[in-house]
C-alpha positions in Angstrom: -1.1 16.7 9.9 -0.7 13.1 10.2 2.3 13.4 12.6 0.2 12.4 15.8 -1.2 9.3 17.4 -2.4 6.8 15.1 -5.4 4.6 15.8 -7.2 1.7 14.1 -10.7 0.7 14.3 -11.9 -2.7 15.2 -12.9 -3.7 11.5 -9.5 -2.7 10.3 -7.6 -4.6 13.0 -9.8 -7.6 12.3 -9.7 -7.5 8.2 -6.8 -5.8 7.1 -3.3 -7.6 7.4 -0.7 -5.8 9.6 1.9 -5.5 7.0 -0.5 -3.5 4.9 -1.9 -1.3 7.5 1.8 -0.2 8.1 2.3 0.2 4.4 -0.9 2.5 4.2 0.4 4.7 7.1 4.0 4.8 5.3 2.2 6.0 1.9 0.6 8.9 4.0 4.0 9.8 5.5 5.9 9.8 2.0 3.2 11.9 0.1 4.7 14.3 -2.6 2.3 17.0 -2.4 2.2 20.6 -1.0 -0.3 19.7 1.6 -2.3 16.7 3.2 -6.1 16.5 3.3 -7.5 15.7 6.8 -9.2 12.8 4.7 -7.1 10.1 3.0 -8.9 7.4 0.9 -7.3 4.0 0.2 -9.2 1.6 -2.3 -7.8 -1.9 -2.0 -8.2 -4.5 -4.8 -7.3 -8.0 -4.5 -6.0 -9.4 -7.7 -4.8 -12.8 -9.0 -1.1 -11.7 -8.3 -1.6 -9.6 -5.1 -2.6 -6.4 -3.7 -3.6 -3.1 -5.7 -3.8 -0.1 -3.8 -5.3 3.3 -4.9 -4.5 6.3 -2.7 -6.3 9.6 -3.2 -7.2 12.6 -1.4 -9.3 15.6 -2.9 -7.6 18.9 -1.7 -5.1 19.3 -3.2 -5.7 16.6 -5.7 -3.6 13.7 -5.2 -3.4 10.0 -6.5 -1.1 7.2 -6.3 -1.5 3.7 -7.4 0.8 0.7 -6.5 0.6 -3.0 -6.7 2.1 -5.5 -4.1 2.7 -9.0 -4.7 1.3 -11.2 -1.7 -1.1 -14.1 -0.7 -3.1 -12.3 1.7 -4.6 -9.4 -0.4 -8.1 -7.8 0.4 -10.9 -6.0 -1.1 -11.8 -2.9 0.9 -12.0 0.9 1.0 -10.5 2.6 4.2 -10.5 6.2 5.3 -7.9 7.9 7.4 -9.0 10.9 9.1 -6.9 13.4 10.8 -8.5 15.8 13.5 -5.3 17.5 14.5 -4.1 15.3 17.4 -5.3 11.8 16.5 -5.3 10.1 13.0 -7.8 7.1 12.6 -7.9 4.4 10.0 -11.3 2.7 9.4 -13.3 0.8 6.8 -15.5 3.0 4.8 -18.7 1.0 6.2 -17.5 2.0 9.7 -17.9 5.8 8.9 
């Protein structure tokens, strides 16, 4: 899973900085877990110093948090859904 074509919705393209989109795809790629769920969840929080990222999945349970210093941080919840041939990154409100 997640080794296939990658797509972004219009909402992600218009609201999430490009460097952050690349980082989120990378975080999925380097997950240290026995398997990857078809649904990945990212909670993005803007802080006074940058971007807080919380990455989770339900099965098997997985959570990773990280902080990235930056000036273009955003508040958002994103889903990445993998259907076996395509992975799509979308804002929670686009689901």
